[in-house]
MDTraj code that builds the backbone (N, CA, C; nanometers):
import mdtraj as md
import numpy as np

residues = "MET ASP ILE ASP LYS LYS LEU ASP SER LEU LYS ARG ILE GLN PRO VAL ASP PRO PRO PRO PHE LEU TYR THR ARG ILE LEU ALA ARG ILE GLU SER PRO GLY SER LEU PRO ALA PRO PHE ALA TRP ARG TRP ALA PHE ALA ALA VAL PHE ILE LEU LEU LEU SER LEU ASN PHE SER VAL LEU LEU LYS THR SER ASP LYS PRO ALA SER PRO GLY ILE GLU GLU VAL VAL TYR ALA MET ASP LEU THR THR THR ASN ASP PHE TYR ARG GLU".split()
xyz = np.array([
    [-5.0340, 0.3619, -0.4797],
    [-4.9408, 0.3637, -0.3684],
    [-4.8528, 0.4882, -0.3747],
    [-4.7895, 0.5137, -0.2652],
    [-4.7007, 0.6302, -0.2551],
    [-4.5741, 0.6103, -0.3383],
    [-4.5278, 0.4863, -0.3471],
    [-4.4052, 0.4579, -0.4214],
    [-4.4279, 0.4816, -0.5706],
    [-4.5469, 0.4443, -0.6200],
    [-4.5761, 0.4658, -0.7621],
    [-4.5762, 0.6139, -0.7974],
    [-4.6240, 0.6966, -0.7080],
    [-4.6239, 0.8415, -0.7327],
    [-4.4806, 0.8945, -0.7410],
    [-4.3960, 0.8440, -0.6530],
    [-4.2566, 0.8887, -0.6533],
    [-4.1851, 0.8423, -0.7802],
    [-4.2145, 0.7203, -0.8228],
    [-4.1514, 0.6714, -0.9452],
    [-4.2032, 0.7455, -1.0676],
    [-4.3304, 0.7835, -1.0684],
    [-4.3853, 0.8600, -1.1804],
    [-4.3252, 0.9998, -1.1865],
    [-4.2881, 1.0537, -1.0717],
    [-4.2272, 1.1865, -1.0723],
    [-4.0891, 1.1854, -1.1388],
    [-4.0262, 1.0706, -1.1427],
    [-3.8959, 1.0594, -1.2089],
    [-3.9082, 1.0721, -1.3602],
    [-4.0236, 1.0427, -1.4135],
    [-4.0443, 1.0528, -1.5587],
    [-4.0485, 1.1976, -1.6057],
    [-4.0699, 1.2904, -1.5137],
    [-4.0771, 1.4307, -1.5513],
    [-3.9410, 1.5002, -1.5509],
    [-3.8372, 1.4277, -1.5206],
    [-3.7038, 1.4870, -1.5182],
    [-3.6579, 1.5114, -1.6608],
    [-3.6072, 1.6309, -1.6857],
    [-3.5598, 1.6676, -1.8182],
    [-3.4082, 1.6853, -1.8154],
    [-3.3403, 1.6517, -1.9240],
    [-3.1947, 1.6694, -1.9267],
    [-3.1576, 1.8170, -1.9205],
    [-3.0442, 1.8423, -1.8608],
    [-2.9949, 1.9789, -1.8421],
    [-2.8858, 2.0051, -1.9446],
    [-2.8890, 2.1216, -2.0041],
    [-2.7842, 2.1595, -2.0991],
    [-2.6590, 2.2013, -2.0231],
    [-2.5429, 2.1480, -2.0634],
    [-2.4187, 2.1863, -1.9946],
    [-2.3791, 2.3281, -2.0318],
    [-2.2958, 2.3896, -1.9499],
    [-2.2467, 2.5234, -1.9834],
    [-2.1663, 2.5184, -2.1142],
    [-2.1622, 2.6289, -2.1857],
    [-2.0885, 2.6281, -2.3127],
    [-1.9386, 2.6068, -2.2895],
    [-1.8781, 2.5343, -2.3807],
    [-1.7343, 2.5057, -2.3806],
    [-1.6885, 2.4273, -2.2564],
    [-1.7778, 2.3514, -2.1980],
    [-1.7400, 2.2721, -2.0800],
    [-1.6384, 2.1649, -2.1190],
    [-1.6612, 2.0980, -2.2280],
    [-1.5710, 1.9918, -2.2712],
    [-1.4322, 2.0458, -2.3015],
    [-1.4235, 2.1594, -2.3675],
    [-1.2919, 2.2149, -2.3985],
    [-1.2196, 2.2604, -2.2727],
    [-1.2941, 2.3110, -2.1740],
    [-1.2306, 2.3496, -2.0471],
    [-1.1776, 2.2273, -1.9730],
    [-1.2523, 2.1179, -1.9763],
    [-1.2059, 1.9952, -1.9100],
    [-1.0793, 1.9435, -1.9771],
    [-1.0782, 1.9403, -2.1095],
    [-0.9587, 1.8947, -2.1811],
    [-0.8388, 1.9853, -2.1556],
    [-0.8623, 2.1152, -2.1496],
    [-0.7516, 2.2081, -2.1246],
    [-0.6940, 2.1871, -1.9855],
    [-0.7791, 2.1593, -1.8890],
    [-0.7300, 2.1371, -1.7530],
    [-0.6532, 2.0060, -1.7434],
    [-0.6979, 1.9039, -1.8173],
    [-0.6276, 1.7750, -1.8152],
    [-0.4896, 1.7889, -1.8791],
    [-0.4810, 1.8616, -1.9889],
    [-0.3554, 1.8723, -2.0625],
    [-0.2605, 1.9772, -2.0066],
    [-0.3063, 2.0613, -1.9177],
    [-0.2186, 2.1657, -1.8655],
    [-0.1165, 2.1056, -1.7694],
    [0.0040, 2.1604, -1.7696],
    [0.1072, 2.1097, -1.6766],
    [0.0836, 2.1665, -1.5368],
    [-0.0156, 2.1164, -1.4701],
    [-0.0526, 2.1696, -1.3395],
    [0.0369, 2.1205, -1.2267],
    [0.0984, 2.0053, -1.2438],
    [0.1810, 1.9529, -1.1362],
    [0.3224, 2.0082, -1.1478],
    [0.3651, 2.0726, -1.0454],
    [0.4999, 2.1289, -1.0414],
    [0.5960, 2.0249, -0.9879],
    [0.7201, 2.0265, -1.0303],
    [0.8169, 1.9316, -0.9747],
    [0.8444, 1.9636, -0.8281],
    [0.8869, 1.8622, -0.7575],
    [0.9154, 1.8789, -0.6149],
    [1.0333, 1.9751, -0.5968],
    [1.0329, 2.0511, -0.4878],
    [1.1460, 2.1412, -0.4621],
    [1.2763, 2.0632, -0.4474],
    [1.3857, 2.1303, -0.4749],
    [1.5173, 2.0661, -0.4733],
    [1.5506, 2.0095, -0.3357],
    [1.5146, 2.0802, -0.2300],
    [1.5427, 2.0314, -0.0940],
    [1.4659, 1.9031, -0.0636],
    [1.3428, 1.8936, -0.1134],
    [1.2638, 1.7725, -0.0910],
    [1.3244, 1.6534, -0.1634],
    [1.3801, 1.6774, -0.2809],
    [1.4442, 1.5683, -0.3544],
    [1.5657, 1.5157, -0.2788],
    [1.6465, 1.6069, -0.2262],
    [1.7639, 1.5653, -0.1485],
    [1.7224, 1.4913, -0.0222],
    [1.6173, 1.5382, 0.0439],
    [1.5702, 1.4723, 0.1660],
    [1.5190, 1.3322, 0.1339],
    [1.4452, 1.3187, 0.0256],
    [1.3963, 1.1867, -0.0133],
    [1.5119, 1.0925, -0.0446],
    [1.6107, 1.1408, -0.1166],
    [1.7266, 1.0574, -0.1500],
    [1.8025, 1.0164, -0.0244],
    [1.8187, 1.1092, 0.0700],
    [1.8908, 1.0770, 0.1937],
    [1.8154, 0.9732, 0.2757],
    [1.6851, 0.9873, 0.2878],
    [1.6058, 0.8907, 0.3638],
    [1.6074, 0.7551, 0.2951],
    [1.6007, 0.7545, 0.1632],
    [1.6057, 0.6284, 0.0896],
    [1.7381, 0.5569, 0.1119],
    [1.8477, 0.6294, 0.1049],
    [1.9794, 0.5687, 0.1268],
    [1.9932, 0.5213, 0.2711],
    [1.9416, 0.5976, 0.3653],
    [1.9460, 0.5574, 0.5060],
    [1.8690, 0.4281, 0.5281],
    [1.7481, 0.4185, 0.4746],
    [1.6690, 0.2963, 0.4908],
    [1.7331, 0.1778, 0.4194],
    [1.7895, 0.2027, 0.3045],
    [1.8557, 0.0956, 0.2314],
    [1.9767, 0.0429, 0.3082],
    [2.0561, 0.1326, 0.3654],
    [2.1729, 0.0889, 0.4424],
    [2.1314, 0.0198, 0.5717],
    [2.0226, 0.0655, 0.6329],
    [1.9735, -0.0001, 0.7550],
    [1.9276, -0.1420, 0.7240],
    [1.8545, -0.1588, 0.6152],
    [1.8109, -0.2934, 0.5762],
    [1.9294, -0.3825, 0.5433],
    [2.0287, -0.3276, 0.4762],
    [2.1457, -0.4064, 0.4407],
    [2.2240, -0.4473, 0.5652],
    [2.2359, -0.3568, 0.6624],
    [2.3095, -0.3912, 0.7845],
    [2.2359, -0.4973, 0.8656],
    [2.1032, -0.4903, 0.8700],
    [2.0266, -0.5936, 0.9406],
    [2.0417, -0.7272, 0.8694],
    [2.0436, -0.7240, 0.7385],
    [2.0605, -0.8468, 0.6618],
    [2.1964, -0.9098, 0.6882],
    [2.3009, -0.8297, 0.7006],
    [2.4342, -0.8838, 0.7255],
    [2.4509, -0.9345, 0.8680],
    [2.3816, -0.8750, 0.9637],
    [2.3976, -0.9155, 1.1035],
    [2.3213, -1.0424, 1.1366],
    [2.2192, -1.0757, 1.0585],
    [2.1478, -1.2002, 1.0862],
    [2.2356, -1.3165, 1.0467],
    [2.2259, -1.4220, 1.1202],
    [2.3094, -1.5378, 1.0913],
    [2.2239, -1.6633, 1.0925],
    [2.2796, -1.7701, 1.0401],
    [2.2083, -1.8964, 1.0316],
    [2.2407, -1.9897, 1.1473],
    [2.3171, -1.9440, 1.2432],
    [2.3507, -2.0324, 1.3536],
    [2.2268, -2.0537, 1.4405],
    [2.2145, -2.1700, 1.5001],
    [2.0951, -2.1990, 1.5802],
    [2.0890, -2.1123, 1.7048],
    [1.9739, -2.1128, 1.7668],
    [1.9535, -2.0341, 1.8879],
    [2.0427, -2.0889, 1.9997],
    [2.0344, -2.0297, 2.1133],
    [2.1214, -2.0684, 2.2249],
    [2.1027, -2.2156, 2.2594],
    [2.2079, -2.2795, 2.3108],
    [2.1980, -2.4222, 2.3413],
    [2.0953, -2.4521, 2.4507],
    [2.0599, -2.3546, 2.5317],
    [1.9604, -2.3778, 2.6359],
    [1.8245, -2.4118, 2.5777],
    [1.7898, -2.3504, 2.4683],
    [1.6608, -2.3774, 2.4050],
    [1.6590, -2.5176, 2.3457],
    [1.7693, -2.5588, 2.2860],
    [1.7756, -2.6942, 2.2304],
    [1.7605, -2.7993, 2.3399],
    [1.8188, -2.7757, 2.4566],
    [1.8058, -2.8695, 2.5672],
    [1.6602, -2.8808, 2.6119],
    [1.5901, -2.7698, 2.6174],
    [1.4497, -2.7718, 2.6571],
    [1.3665, -2.8467, 2.5535],
    [1.3957, -2.8268, 2.4256],
    [1.3220, -2.8949, 2.3195],
    [1.3395, -3.0455, 2.3303],
    [1.4615, -3.0913, 2.3512],
    [1.4847, -3.2349, 2.3613],
    [1.4320, -3.2909, 2.4920],
    [1.4373, -3.2163, 2.6001],
    [1.3880, -3.2643, 2.7288],
    [1.2362, -3.2809, 2.7273],
    [1.1667, -3.1937, 2.6593],
    [1.0202, -3.2008, 2.6535],
    [0.9725, -3.2856, 2.5365],
    [1.0649, -3.3452, 2.4636],
    [1.0363, -3.4302, 2.3496],
    [0.9544, -3.3551, 2.2437],
    [0.9937, -3.2317, 2.2166],
    [0.9292, -3.1521, 2.1121],
    [1.0007, -3.1762, 1.9811],
    [0.9334, -3.1523, 1.8730],
    [0.9937, -3.1730, 1.7424],
    [1.0370, -3.0389, 1.6844],
    [1.1415, -3.0419, 1.6089],
    [1.1893, -2.9189, 1.5459],
    [1.1522, -2.9140, 1.3988],
    [1.0763, -3.0136, 1.3521],
    [1.0330, -3.0154, 1.2132],
    [0.8820, -2.9957, 1.2068],
    [0.8332, -2.9807, 1.0884],
    [0.6904, -2.9606, 1.0692],
    [0.6192, -3.0879, 1.0260],
    [0.6771, -3.2021, 1.0555],
    [0.6147, -3.3293, 1.0189],
    [0.5010, -3.3609, 1.1151],
    [0.3935, -3.4176, 1.0610],
    [0.2805, -3.4553, 1.1451],
    [0.3015, -3.5905, 1.2133],
    [0.3709, -3.6784, 1.1457],
    [0.3894, -3.8132, 1.1974],
    [0.5360, -3.8389, 1.2191],
    [0.5633, -3.9070, 1.3278],
    [0.7034, -3.9446, 1.3546],
    [0.7263, -4.0831, 1.2981],
    [0.8299, -4.0953, 1.2219],
    [0.8576, -4.2270, 1.1615],
    [0.9798, -4.2871, 1.2218],
])
top = md.Topology()
chain = top.add_chain()
for i, resn in enumerate(residues, 1):
    res = top.add_residue(resn, chain, resSeq=i)
    for name in ("N", "CA", "C"):
        top.add_atom(name, md.element.get_by_symbol(name[0]), res)
traj = md.Trajectory(xyz[None], top)
């Protein structure tokens, strides 16, 4: 079959010798301090955006309240005999 010929051709593959000092070059690149620190302006911008988002979240948290929705909605719920709990059965 044609597939057997293709599989037999894989047996003729020979390993390739790597270039000299490849391993030492890889290790040197891993250990080198290639990443530079962020510029000073970027650090200030990140800090400002972080503080802005934090204050926005805090202000939204303070403005939310636990008081129920408008009384009009409660009237509709009671008029339509809807339940405000997650119980399946009414006892």
